[in-house]
N, CA, C and O atoms as a Tripos MOL2 file, in Angstrom:
@<TRIPOS>MOLECULE
protein
  292   291    73     0     0
PROTEIN
NO_CHARGES

@<TRIPOS>ATOM
      1 N         126.9310   94.1480  103.4770 N.3       1 MET1
      2 CA        125.6120   93.6260  104.0010 C.3       1 MET1
      3 C         124.8700   95.0560  103.8830 C.2       1 MET1
      4 O         125.3460   96.1010  104.3280 O.2       1 MET1
      5 N         123.7750   94.9540  103.2940 N.am      2 PRO2
      6 CA        122.8750   96.3170  103.1290 C.3       2 PRO2
      7 C         122.5990   96.8250  104.6810 C.2       2 PRO2
      8 O         122.6220   96.1200  105.6900 O.2       2 PRO2
      9 N         122.3520   98.1270  104.5980 N.am      3 ASP3
     10 CA        121.9890   98.7500  105.9010 C.3       3 ASP3
     11 C         120.4070   98.4300  106.0530 C.2       3 ASP3
     12 O         119.6900   98.3920  105.0530 O.2       3 ASP3
     13 N         119.9250   98.2120  107.2960 N.am      4 GLU4
     14 CA        118.7350   97.7160  107.5840 C.3       4 GLU4
     15 C         118.0790   99.0650  108.2050 C.2       4 GLU4
     16 O         118.6940   99.8420  108.9360 O.2       4 GLU4
     17 N         116.7390   99.2160  107.7990 N.am      5 ILE5
     18 CA        115.9850  100.3750  108.4720 C.3       5 ILE5
     19 C         114.6530   99.6080  109.1240 C.2       5 ILE5
     20 O         113.8880   98.8970  108.4730 O.2       5 ILE5
     21 N         114.5560   99.8590  110.3310 N.am      6 THR6
     22 CA        113.2540   99.5280  111.0350 C.3       6 THR6
     23 C         112.3450  100.6550  111.0220 C.2       6 THR6
     24 O         112.6800  101.7970  111.3350 O.2       6 THR6
     25 N         110.9340  100.2290  110.5710 N.am      7 ILE7
     26 CA        109.8440  101.3220  110.5460 C.3       7 ILE7
     27 C         108.8910  100.6840  111.3660 C.2       7 ILE7
     28 O         108.5910   99.4920  111.3080 O.2       7 ILE7
     29 N         108.2890  101.7860  112.3640 N.am      8 SER8
     30 CA        107.0610  101.3510  113.0650 C.3       8 SER8
     31 C         105.9860  102.3840  112.7870 C.2       8 SER8
     32 O         106.2270  103.5630  112.5300 O.2       8 SER8
     33 N         104.8850  101.8870  112.8540 N.am      9 PHE9
     34 CA        103.7010  102.7300  112.5640 C.3       9 PHE9
     35 C         102.6100  102.7240  113.7860 C.2       9 PHE9
     36 O         102.2460  101.6790  114.3250 O.2       9 PHE9
     37 N         102.1590  103.9540  114.1360 N.am     10 ALA10
     38 CA        101.0550  104.1260  115.0940 C.3      10 ALA10
     39 C          99.9140  104.7270  114.3140 C.2      10 ALA10
     40 O         100.0400  105.3430  113.2560 O.2      10 ALA10
     41 N          98.7440  104.4710  114.9730 N.am     11 GLY11
     42 CA         97.4620  104.6850  114.4430 C.3      11 GLY11
     43 C          96.5330  103.6920  114.1420 C.2      11 GLY11
     44 O          96.9930  102.5780  114.3960 O.2      11 GLY11
     45 N          95.5710  103.6750  113.7660 N.am     12 PRO12
     46 CA         94.9110  104.9050  112.8400 C.3      12 PRO12
     47 C          94.6120  106.1280  113.7920 C.2      12 PRO12
     48 O          94.2870  105.9960  114.9720 O.2      12 PRO12
     49 N          94.7610  107.3350  113.1360 N.am     13 PHE13
     50 CA         94.2780  108.5000  113.8890 C.3      13 PHE13
     51 C          93.4390  109.3310  112.9950 C.2      13 PHE13
     52 O          93.4250  109.0060  111.8080 O.2      13 PHE13
     53 N          92.8290  110.2170  113.3220 N.am     14 SER14
     54 CA         91.9240  111.0960  112.6850 C.3      14 SER14
     55 C          92.1830  112.5720  112.8790 C.2      14 SER14
     56 O          92.8940  112.8990  113.8300 O.2      14 SER14
     57 N          91.6760  113.5130  112.0680 N.am     15 TRP15
     58 CA         92.0020  114.9340  112.2420 C.3      15 TRP15
     59 C          91.1240  115.4350  113.4820 C.2      15 TRP15
     60 O          91.6360  116.1980  114.3010 O.2      15 TRP15
     61 N          89.9090  115.0410  113.6070 N.am     16 ALA16
     62 CA         89.0090  115.4700  114.7300 C.3      16 ALA16
     63 C          88.8020  114.5320  115.7170 C.2      16 ALA16
     64 O          88.3860  114.9190  116.8090 O.2      16 ALA16
     65 N          89.0630  113.1360  115.4800 N.am     17 GLY17
     66 CA         88.6410  112.2190  116.0950 C.3      17 GLY17
     67 C          87.3580  111.6390  116.0220 C.2      17 GLY17
     68 O          86.3580  112.3550  116.0890 O.2      17 GLY17
     69 N          87.2750  110.2870  115.8780 N.am     18 THR18
     70 CA         86.1600  109.5590  115.5280 C.3      18 THR18
     71 C          85.9970  108.2590  116.7190 C.2      18 THR18
     72 O          86.9040  108.0740  117.5300 O.2      18 THR18
     73 N          84.9700  107.5540  116.7170 N.am     19 PRO19
     74 CA         84.7960  106.4730  117.6860 C.3      19 PRO19
     75 C          85.7840  105.4680  117.4290 C.2      19 PRO19
     76 O          86.1230  104.7010  118.3300 O.2      19 PRO19
     77 N          86.3290  105.3970  116.1550 N.am     20 ASP20
     78 CA         87.3640  104.2550  115.9380 C.3      20 ASP20
     79 C          88.8440  104.5140  115.4520 C.2      20 ASP20
     80 O          89.6830  103.7360  114.9960 O.2      20 ASP20
     81 N          88.8840  105.9770  115.7240 N.am     21 ALA21
     82 CA         90.2470  106.6860  115.3810 C.3      21 ALA21
     83 C          90.5520  107.8830  116.2650 C.2      21 ALA21
     84 O          90.1480  108.9590  115.8230 O.2      21 ALA21
     85 N          91.1070  107.8980  117.2790 N.am     22 PRO22
     86 CA         91.4570  109.0390  118.0580 C.3      22 PRO22
     87 C          91.9770  110.2740  117.2420 C.2      22 PRO22
     88 O          92.4830  110.1000  116.1330 O.2      22 PRO22
     89 N          91.8500  111.5450  117.8040 N.am     23 CYS23
     90 CA         92.4670  112.7220  117.1420 C.3      23 CYS23
     91 C          93.9500  112.6380  117.1460 C.2      23 CYS23
     92 O          94.4080  112.3040  118.2390 O.2      23 CYS23
     93 N          94.7950  112.8500  116.2290 N.am     24 VAL24
     94 CA         96.2720  112.8700  116.2660 C.3      24 VAL24
     95 C          96.6230  113.7480  117.1270 C.2      24 VAL24
     96 O          97.5870  113.5200  117.8570 O.2      24 VAL24
     97 N          95.9200  114.9130  117.2140 N.am     25 ARG25
     98 CA         96.4840  115.9720  118.4720 C.3      25 ARG25
     99 C          96.3830  115.6300  119.8060 C.2      25 ARG25
    100 O          96.9030  116.2800  120.7120 O.2      25 ARG25
    101 N          95.6300  114.4790  119.9720 N.am     26 ASP26
    102 CA         95.6170  113.9190  121.2830 C.3      26 ASP26
    103 C          96.5530  112.8360  121.7220 C.2      26 ASP26
    104 O          96.3990  112.1810  122.7530 O.2      26 ASP26
    105 N          97.5820  112.6860  120.8260 N.am     27 THR27
    106 CA         98.3850  111.6080  121.1210 C.3      27 THR27
    107 C          99.9290  112.0150  121.3920 C.2      27 THR27
    108 O         100.1150  113.2130  121.1810 O.2      27 THR27
    109 N         100.9620  111.3790  121.7670 N.am     28 ASP28
    110 CA        102.2850  111.6180  121.8800 C.3      28 ASP28
    111 C         102.9970  111.8250  120.3810 C.2      28 ASP28
    112 O         103.9220  112.6000  120.1420 O.2      28 ASP28
    113 N         102.4100  111.0410  119.5440 N.am     29 VAL29
    114 CA        102.9040  111.0280  118.1580 C.3      29 VAL29
    115 C         103.0050  112.4730  117.3900 C.2      29 VAL29
    116 O         103.7780  112.7510  116.4740 O.2      29 VAL29
    117 N         102.0790  113.2730  117.9670 N.am     30 VAL30
    118 CA        102.0560  114.6300  117.4110 C.3      30 VAL30
    119 C         103.2480  115.5090  117.4900 C.2      30 VAL30
    120 O         103.3990  116.5030  116.7810 O.2      30 VAL30
    121 N         104.1440  115.0660  118.4490 N.am     31 CYS31
    122 CA        105.3320  115.8630  118.6610 C.3      31 CYS31
    123 C         106.5850  115.2110  117.7940 C.2      31 CYS31
    124 O         107.6180  115.8750  117.7060 O.2      31 CYS31
    125 N         106.5130  114.1120  117.2520 N.am     32 LYS32
    126 CA        107.5740  113.3470  116.5980 C.3      32 LYS32
    127 C         107.3860  113.8280  114.9790 C.2      32 LYS32
    128 O         106.3690  114.2920  114.4640 O.2      32 LYS32
    129 N         108.5360  113.5970  114.4270 N.am     33 ALA33
    130 CA        108.5320  113.8230  112.9680 C.3      33 ALA33
    131 C         108.8070  112.4470  112.3020 C.2      33 ALA33
    132 O         109.2660  111.5340  112.9900 O.2      33 ALA33
    133 N         108.5510  112.2790  111.0340 N.am     34 GLY34
    134 CA        108.5300  111.0750  110.4010 C.3      34 GLY34
    135 C         107.8960  110.8080  109.0560 C.2      34 GLY34
    136 O         107.8750  111.7710  108.2900 O.2      34 GLY34
    137 N         107.3650  109.6500  108.6270 N.am     35 ILE35
    138 CA        106.4860  109.4570  107.5220 C.3      35 ILE35
    139 C         105.0750  109.2780  108.0730 C.2      35 ILE35
    140 O         104.7460  108.7910  109.1540 O.2      35 ILE35
    141 N         104.3290  109.7640  107.1220 N.am     36 TYR36
    142 CA        102.6570  109.5330  107.5380 C.3      36 TYR36
    143 C         101.9880  109.1340  106.1890 C.2      36 TYR36
    144 O         102.3960  109.5340  105.0980 O.2      36 TYR36
    145 N         101.0030  108.3700  106.3550 N.am     37 LEU37
    146 CA        100.1080  107.8750  105.4200 C.3      37 LEU37
    147 C          98.5890  108.5960  105.7200 C.2      37 LEU37
    148 O          98.0850  108.7450  106.8330 O.2      37 LEU37
    149 N          98.0990  108.9350  104.6180 N.am     38 TRP38
    150 CA         96.5940  109.1900  104.5590 C.3      38 TRP38
    151 C          96.0400  108.1290  103.8960 C.2      38 TRP38
    152 O          96.6900  107.6880  102.9480 O.2      38 TRP38
    153 N          94.9680  107.6000  104.1740 N.am     39 THR39
    154 CA         94.0550  106.5510  103.9160 C.3      39 THR39
    155 C          92.8590  106.6420  104.0310 C.2      39 THR39
    156 O          92.4330  107.3910  104.9100 O.2      39 THR39
    157 N          91.8920  105.8880  103.1520 N.am     40 VAL40
    158 CA         90.5740  105.9170  103.1820 C.3      40 VAL40
    159 C          90.2220  104.4570  103.4380 C.2      40 VAL40
    160 O          90.8340  103.5480  102.8780 O.2      40 VAL40
    161 N          89.0510  104.2160  104.4460 N.am     41 PRO41
    162 CA         88.6980  102.9880  104.6680 C.3      41 PRO41
    163 C          87.9560  102.1850  103.6170 C.2      41 PRO41
    164 O          87.0210  102.7280  103.0280 O.2      41 PRO41
    165 N          88.2950  100.9430  103.3360 N.am     42 LEU42
    166 CA         87.5660  100.1350  102.2940 C.3      42 LEU42
    167 C          87.1000   98.9040  103.1460 C.2      42 LEU42
    168 O          87.4550   98.7360  104.3130 O.2      42 LEU42
    169 N          86.3000   98.0890  102.4810 N.am     43 THR43
    170 CA         85.6110   96.9740  103.1500 C.3      43 THR43
    171 C          86.7730   95.8990  103.6860 C.2      43 THR43
    172 O          86.6390   95.2780  104.7410 O.2      43 THR43
    173 N          87.7850   95.7850  102.9200 N.am     44 ASP44
    174 CA         88.9270   94.6760  103.2830 C.3      44 ASP44
    175 C          90.1030   95.3760  103.8270 C.2      44 ASP44
    176 O          91.0950   94.6770  104.0330 O.2      44 ASP44
    177 N          90.1700   96.7110  104.1140 N.am     45 GLY45
    178 CA         91.3810   97.3230  104.5960 C.3      45 GLY45
    179 C          91.4530   98.8320  104.3060 C.2      45 GLY45
    180 O          90.3800   99.4350  104.3320 O.2      45 GLY45
    181 N          92.4680   99.4570  104.0590 N.am     46 HIS46
    182 CA         92.5180  100.7030  103.8980 C.3      46 HIS46
    183 C          93.3640  100.9690  102.6360 C.2      46 HIS46
    184 O          94.3380  100.2460  102.4280 O.2      46 HIS46
    185 N          93.0350  102.0120  101.7380 N.am     47 LEU47
    186 CA         93.6400  102.4390  100.6420 C.3      47 LEU47
    187 C          94.5440  103.7110  101.0490 C.2      47 LEU47
    188 O          94.0970  104.6820  101.6600 O.2      47 LEU47
    189 N          95.8070  103.5750  100.6470 N.am     48 VAL48
    190 CA         96.7980  104.7810  100.8670 C.3      48 VAL48
    191 C          96.4320  105.7330   99.5520 C.2      48 VAL48
    192 O          96.3730  105.3090   98.3970 O.2      48 VAL48
    193 N          96.2190  106.9850   99.9310 N.am     49 TYR49
    194 CA         96.1700  107.9060   98.8970 C.3      49 TYR49
    195 C          97.2770  108.9660   98.9710 C.2      49 TYR49
    196 O          97.7210  109.4330   97.9220 O.2      49 TYR49
    197 N          97.7180  109.3480  100.1050 N.am     50 TYR50
    198 CA         98.7670  110.2100  100.2160 C.3      50 TYR50
    199 C          99.7970  109.7170  101.1440 C.2      50 TYR50
    200 O          99.4470  109.1540  102.1810 O.2      50 TYR50
    201 N         101.2080  109.9070  100.8170 N.am     51 VAL51
    202 CA        102.2110  109.5910  101.5370 C.3      51 VAL51
    203 C         102.9800  110.8890  101.8830 C.2      51 VAL51
    204 O         103.2800  111.5610  100.8950 O.2      51 VAL51
    205 N         103.3230  111.3300  102.9690 N.am     52 GLY52
    206 CA        104.1090  112.5060  103.5830 C.3      52 GLY52
    207 C         105.1620  112.0530  104.5090 C.2      52 GLY52
    208 O         105.1100  111.0160  105.1710 O.2      52 GLY52
    209 N         106.2120  112.9920  104.5020 N.am     53 GLU53
    210 CA        107.3880  113.0880  105.2490 C.3      53 GLU53
    211 C         107.6490  114.2740  105.8360 C.2      53 GLU53
    212 O         107.5320  115.2720  105.1240 O.2      53 GLU53
    213 N         108.0260  114.4300  107.1400 N.am     54 THR54
    214 CA        108.3570  115.7610  107.6780 C.3      54 THR54
    215 C         109.4390  115.6340  108.7260 C.2      54 THR54
    216 O         109.3790  114.7470  109.5770 O.2      54 THR54
    217 N         110.4510  116.5310  108.6740 N.am     55 GLY55
    218 CA        111.4580  116.5510  109.6030 C.3      55 GLY55
    219 C         111.1730  117.3370  110.7880 C.2      55 GLY55
    220 O         111.8510  117.3140  111.8150 O.2      55 GLY55
    221 N         110.0290  118.1020  110.5700 N.am     56 ARG56
    222 CA        109.4220  118.8620  111.7970 C.3      56 ARG56
    223 C         108.4950  118.1470  112.5220 C.2      56 ARG56
    224 O         108.4570  116.9820  112.1270 O.2      56 ARG56
    225 N         107.6660  118.3960  113.5010 N.am     57 SER57
    226 CA        106.7160  117.5430  114.1800 C.3      57 SER57
    227 C         105.4420  117.4790  113.3190 C.2      57 SER57
    228 O         105.0250  118.3800  112.5910 O.2      57 SER57
    229 N         104.9330  116.3630  113.5030 N.am     58 PHE58
    230 CA        103.5140  116.1690  112.6780 C.3      58 PHE58
    231 C         102.4940  117.3000  113.1020 C.2      58 PHE58
    232 O         101.7000  117.6550  112.2310 O.2      58 PHE58
    233 N         102.4230  117.9220  114.3730 N.am     59 SER59
    234 CA        101.5670  118.8870  114.5600 C.3      59 SER59
    235 C         101.8000  120.1620  113.6610 C.2      59 SER59
    236 O         100.8480  120.8400  113.2750 O.2      59 SER59
    237 N         103.1490  120.4650  113.3370 N.am     60 ILE60
    238 CA        103.2660  121.6260  112.6280 C.3      60 ILE60
    239 C         103.0100  121.1180  110.9840 C.2      60 ILE60
    240 O         102.4100  121.8920  110.2390 O.2      60 ILE60
    241 N         103.3750  120.1110  110.5880 N.am     61 ARG61
    242 CA        103.0460  119.7700  109.2140 C.3      61 ARG61
    243 C         101.6170  119.6290  108.9960 C.2      61 ARG61
    244 O         101.1180  119.9960  107.9320 O.2      61 ARG61
    245 N         100.9110  119.1130  109.9480 N.am     62 LEU62
    246 CA         99.3590  118.8220  109.7340 C.3      62 LEU62
    247 C          98.6910  120.1500  109.8740 C.2      62 LEU62
    248 O          97.6150  120.3830  109.3230 O.2      62 LEU62
    249 N          99.2750  120.9500  110.5520 N.am     63 ARG63
    250 CA         98.6830  122.4420  110.4920 C.3      63 ARG63
    251 C          98.8910  123.0220  109.1830 C.2      63 ARG63
    252 O          98.0170  123.7150  108.6620 O.2      63 ARG63
    253 N          99.9630  122.7880  108.6390 N.am     64 GLN64
    254 CA        100.3330  123.3560  107.2580 C.3      64 GLN64
    255 C          99.2000  122.7050  106.3250 C.2      64 GLN64
    256 O          98.5210  123.4350  105.6030 O.2      64 GLN64
    257 N          99.0450  121.5580  106.3520 N.am     65 HIS65
    258 CA         98.1480  120.8450  105.5200 C.3      65 HIS65
    259 C          96.8030  121.3690  105.5580 C.2      65 HIS65
    260 O          96.1420  121.4550  104.5220 O.2      65 HIS65
    261 N          96.3390  121.7370  106.7150 N.am     66 TYR66
    262 CA         94.9240  122.2320  107.0530 C.3      66 TYR66
    263 C          94.8300  123.5110  106.4380 C.2      66 TYR66
    264 O          93.8860  123.8330  105.7150 O.2      66 TYR66
    265 N          95.9560  124.3650  106.7600 N.am     67 GLU67
    266 CA         95.9650  125.8490  106.1680 C.3      67 GLU67
    267 C          95.9300  125.8820  104.7060 C.2      67 GLU67
    268 O          95.3220  126.7780  104.1210 O.2      67 GLU67
    269 N          96.5800  124.9050  104.0560 N.am     68 GLU68
    270 CA         96.6070  124.7730  102.6090 C.3      68 GLU68
    271 C          95.1270  124.5430  102.0350 C.2      68 GLU68
    272 O          94.6040  125.1480  101.1000 O.2      68 GLU68
    273 N          94.5580  123.4780  102.8540 N.am     69 LEU69
    274 CA         93.0580  122.9850  102.5610 C.3      69 LEU69
    275 C          92.0930  124.0860  102.6550 C.2      69 LEU69
    276 O          91.2590  124.2730  101.7690 O.2      69 LEU69
    277 N          92.1950  124.9220  103.8470 N.am     70 ALA70
    278 CA         91.3850  126.0510  104.1880 C.3      70 ALA70
    279 C          91.5350  127.2680  103.1590 C.2      70 ALA70
    280 O          90.5640  127.9820  102.9070 O.2      70 ALA70
    281 N          92.7300  127.4670  102.6020 N.am     71 ALA71
    282 CA         92.9560  128.4710  101.7650 C.3      71 ALA71
    283 C          92.6100  128.2420  100.3330 C.2      71 ALA71
    284 O          92.6490  129.1730   99.5290 O.2      71 ALA71
    285 N          92.2310  126.8760   99.9450 N.am     72 ALA72
    286 CA         91.8160  126.4380   98.7580 C.3      72 ALA72
    287 C          90.3360  126.5680   98.4340 C.2      72 ALA72
    288 O          89.8740  126.3600   97.3120 O.2      72 ALA72
    289 N          89.5460  126.9670   99.6190 N.am     73 ARG73
    290 CA         88.1050  126.9370   99.5640 C.3      73 ARG73
    291 C          87.6580  128.3660   99.1220 C.2      73 ARG73
    292 O          86.4620  128.6260   98.9930 O.2      73 ARG73
@<TRIPOS>BOND
     1     1     2 1
     2     2     3 1
     3     3     4 2
     4     3     5 am
     5     5     6 1
     6     6     7 1
     7     7     8 2
     8     7     9 am
     9     9    10 1
    10    10    11 1
    11    11    12 2
    12    11    13 am
    13    13    14 1
    14    14    15 1
    15    15    16 2
    16    15    17 am
    17    17    18 1
    18    18    19 1
    19    19    20 2
    20    19    21 am
    21    21    22 1
    22    22    23 1
    23    23    24 2
    24    23    25 am
    25    25    26 1
    26    26    27 1
    27    27    28 2
    28    27    29 am
    29    29    30 1
    30    30    31 1
    31    31    32 2
    32    31    33 am
    33    33    34 1
    34    34    35 1
    35    35    36 2
    36    35    37 am
    37    37    38 1
    38    38    39 1
    39    39    40 2
    40    39    41 am
    41    41    42 1
    42    42    43 1
    43    43    44 2
    44    43    45 am
    45    45    46 1
    46    46    47 1
    47    47    48 2
    48    47    49 am
    49    49    50 1
    50    50    51 1
    51    51    52 2
    52    51    53 am
    53    53    54 1
    54    54    55 1
    55    55    56 2
    56    55    57 am
    57    57    58 1
    58    58    59 1
    59    59    60 2
    60    59    61 am
    61    61    62 1
    62    62    63 1
    63    63    64 2
    64    63    65 am
    65    65    66 1
    66    66    67 1
    67    67    68 2
    68    67    69 am
    69    69    70 1
    70    70    71 1
    71    71    72 2
    72    71    73 am
    73    73    74 1
    74    74    75 1
    75    75    76 2
    76    75    77 am
    77    77    78 1
    78    78    79 1
    79    79    80 2
    80    79    81 am
    81    81    82 1
    82    82    83 1
    83    83    84 2
    84    83    85 am
    85    85    86 1
    86    86    87 1
    87    87    88 2
    88    87    89 am
    89    89    90 1
    90    90    91 1
    91    91    92 2
    92    91    93 am
    93    93    94 1
    94    94    95 1
    95    95    96 2
    96    95    97 am
    97    97    98 1
    98    98    99 1
    99    99   100 2
   100    99   101 am
   101   101   102 1
   102   102   103 1
   103   103   104 2
   104   103   105 am
   105   105   106 1
   106   106   107 1
   107   107   108 2
   108   107   109 am
   109   109   110 1
   110   110   111 1
   111   111   112 2
   112   111   113 am
   113   113   114 1
   114   114   115 1
   115   115   116 2
   116   115   117 am
   117   117   118 1
   118   118   119 1
   119   119   120 2
   120   119   121 am
   121   121   122 1
   122   122   123 1
   123   123   124 2
   124   123   125 am
   125   125   126 1
   126   126   127 1
   127   127   128 2
   128   127   129 am
   129   129   130 1
   130   130   131 1
   131   131   132 2
   132   131   133 am
   133   133   134 1
   134   134   135 1
   135   135   136 2
   136   135   137 am
   137   137   138 1
   138   138   139 1
   139   139   140 2
   140   139   141 am
   141   141   142 1
   142   142   143 1
   143   143   144 2
   144   143   145 am
   145   145   146 1
   146   146   147 1
   147   147   148 2
   148   147   149 am
   149   149   150 1
   150   150   151 1
   151   151   152 2
   152   151   153 am
   153   153   154 1
   154   154   155 1
   155   155   156 2
   156   155   157 am
   157   157   158 1
   158   158   159 1
   159   159   160 2
   160   159   161 am
   161   161   162 1
   162   162   163 1
   163   163   164 2
   164   163   165 am
   165   165   166 1
   166   166   167 1
   167   167   168 2
   168   167   169 am
   169   169   170 1
   170   170   171 1
   171   171   172 2
   172   171   173 am
   173   173   174 1
   174   174   175 1
   175   175   176 2
   176   175   177 am
   177   177   178 1
   178   178   179 1
   179   179   180 2
   180   179   181 am
   181   181   182 1
   182   182   183 1
   183   183   184 2
   184   183   185 am
   185   185   186 1
   186   186   187 1
   187   187   188 2
   188   187   189 am
   189   189   190 1
   190   190   191 1
   191   191   192 2
   192   191   193 am
   193   193   194 1
   194   194   195 1
   195   195   196 2
   196   195   197 am
   197   197   198 1
   198   198   199 1
   199   199   200 2
   200   199   201 am
   201   201   202 1
   202   202   203 1
   203   203   204 2
   204   203   205 am
   205   205   206 1
   206   206   207 1
   207   207   208 2
   208   207   209 am
   209   209   210 1
   210   210   211 1
   211   211   212 2
   212   211   213 am
   213   213   214 1
   214   214   215 1
   215   215   216 2
   216   215   217 am
   217   217   218 1
   218   218   219 1
   219   219   220 2
   220   219   221 am
   221   221   222 1
   222   222   223 1
   223   223   224 2
   224   223   225 am
   225   225   226 1
   226   226   227 1
   227   227   228 2
   228   227   229 am
   229   229   230 1
   230   230   231 1
   231   231   232 2
   232   231   233 am
   233   233   234 1
   234   234   235 1
   235   235   236 2
   236   235   237 am
   237   237   238 1
   238   238   239 1
   239   239   240 2
   240   239   241 am
   241   241   242 1
   242   242   243 1
   243   243   244 2
   244   243   245 am
   245   245   246 1
   246   246   247 1
   247   247   248 2
   248   247   249 am
   249   249   250 1
   250   250   251 1
   251   251   252 2
   252   251   253 am
   253   253   254 1
   254   254   255 1
   255   255   256 2
   256   255   257 am
   257   257   258 1
   258   258   259 1
   259   259   260 2
   260   259   261 am
   261   261   262 1
   262   262   263 1
   263   263   264 2
   264   263   265 am
   265   265   266 1
   266   266   267 1
   267   267   268 2
   268   267   269 am
   269   269   270 1
   270   270   271 1
   271   271   272 2
   272   271   273 am
   273   273   274 1
   274   274   275 1
   275   275   276 2
   276   275   277 am
   277   277   278 1
   278   278   279 1
   279   279   280 2
   280   279   281 am
   281   281   282 1
   282   282   283 1
   283   283   284 2
   284   283   285 am
   285   285   286 1
   286   286   287 1
   287   287   288 2
   288   287   289 am
   289   289   290 1
   290   290   291 1
   291   291   292 2
@<TRIPOS>SUBSTRUCTURE
     1 MET1         2 RESIDUE 1 A MET
     2 PRO2         6 RESIDUE 1 A PRO
     3 ASP3        10 RESIDUE 1 A ASP
     4 GLU4        14 RESIDUE 1 A GLU
     5 ILE5        18 RESIDUE 1 A ILE
     6 THR6        22 RESIDUE 1 A THR
     7 ILE7        26 RESIDUE 1 A ILE
     8 SER8        30 RESIDUE 1 A SER
     9 PHE9        34 RESIDUE 1 A PHE
    10 ALA10       38 RESIDUE 1 A ALA
    11 GLY11       42 RESIDUE 1 A GLY
    12 PRO12       46 RESIDUE 1 A PRO
    13 PHE13       50 RESIDUE 1 A PHE
    14 SER14       54 RESIDUE 1 A SER
    15 TRP15       58 RESIDUE 1 A TRP
    16 ALA16       62 RESIDUE 1 A ALA
    17 GLY17       66 RESIDUE 1 A GLY
    18 THR18       70 RESIDUE 1 A THR
    19 PRO19       74 RESIDUE 1 A PRO
    20 ASP20       78 RESIDUE 1 A ASP
    21 ALA21       82 RESIDUE 1 A ALA
    22 PRO22       86 RESIDUE 1 A PRO
    23 CYS23       90 RESIDUE 1 A CYS
    24 VAL24       94 RESIDUE 1 A VAL
    25 ARG25       98 RESIDUE 1 A ARG
    26 ASP26      102 RESIDUE 1 A ASP
    27 THR27      106 RESIDUE 1 A THR
    28 ASP28      110 RESIDUE 1 A ASP
    29 VAL29      114 RESIDUE 1 A VAL
    30 VAL30      118 RESIDUE 1 A VAL
    31 CYS31      122 RESIDUE 1 A CYS
    32 LYS32      126 RESIDUE 1 A LYS
    33 ALA33      130 RESIDUE 1 A ALA
    34 GLY34      134 RESIDUE 1 A GLY
    35 ILE35      138 RESIDUE 1 A ILE
    36 TYR36      142 RESIDUE 1 A TYR
    37 LEU37      146 RESIDUE 1 A LEU
    38 TRP38      150 RESIDUE 1 A TRP
    39 THR39      154 RESIDUE 1 A THR
    40 VAL40      158 RESIDUE 1 A VAL
    41 PRO41      162 RESIDUE 1 A PRO
    42 LEU42      166 RESIDUE 1 A LEU
    43 THR43      170 RESIDUE 1 A THR
    44 ASP44      174 RESIDUE 1 A ASP
    45 GLY45      178 RESIDUE 1 A GLY
    46 HIS46      182 RESIDUE 1 A HIS
    47 LEU47      186 RESIDUE 1 A LEU
    48 VAL48      190 RESIDUE 1 A VAL
    49 TYR49      194 RESIDUE 1 A TYR
    50 TYR50      198 RESIDUE 1 A TYR
    51 VAL51      202 RESIDUE 1 A VAL
    52 GLY52      206 RESIDUE 1 A GLY
    53 GLU53      210 RESIDUE 1 A GLU
    54 THR54      214 RESIDUE 1 A THR
    55 GLY55      218 RESIDUE 1 A GLY
    56 ARG56      222 RESIDUE 1 A ARG
    57 SER57      226 RESIDUE 1 A SER
    58 PHE58      230 RESIDUE 1 A PHE
    59 SER59      234 RESIDUE 1 A SER
    60 ILE60      238 RESIDUE 1 A ILE
    61 ARG61      242 RESIDUE 1 A ARG
    62 LEU62      246 RESIDUE 1 A LEU
    63 ARG63      250 RESIDUE 1 A ARG
    64 GLN64      254 RESIDUE 1 A GLN
    65 HIS65      258 RESIDUE 1 A HIS
    66 TYR66      262 RESIDUE 1 A TYR
    67 GLU67      266 RESIDUE 1 A GLU
    68 GLU68      270 RESIDUE 1 A GLU
    69 LEU69      274 RESIDUE 1 A LEU
    70 ALA70      278 RESIDUE 1 A ALA
    71 ALA71      282 RESIDUE 1 A ALA
    72 ALA72      286 RESIDUE 1 A ALA
    73 ARG73      290 RESIDUE 1 A ARG
């Protein structure tokens, strides 16, 4: 029998907080590790444009993303 993996998702969250998506830094999720999806809203749902995975906390990984984006400017 194959192993079974249960996945749960939380969100949506935003980087800075918006009326429809709280800031990820203000949630308990930020202390966890796991898989994350970056999406853009569309009329009939969300389009996934990036999938990431981290063994560290989301806080550390998202800070790295931010630093990479800021350095590219």
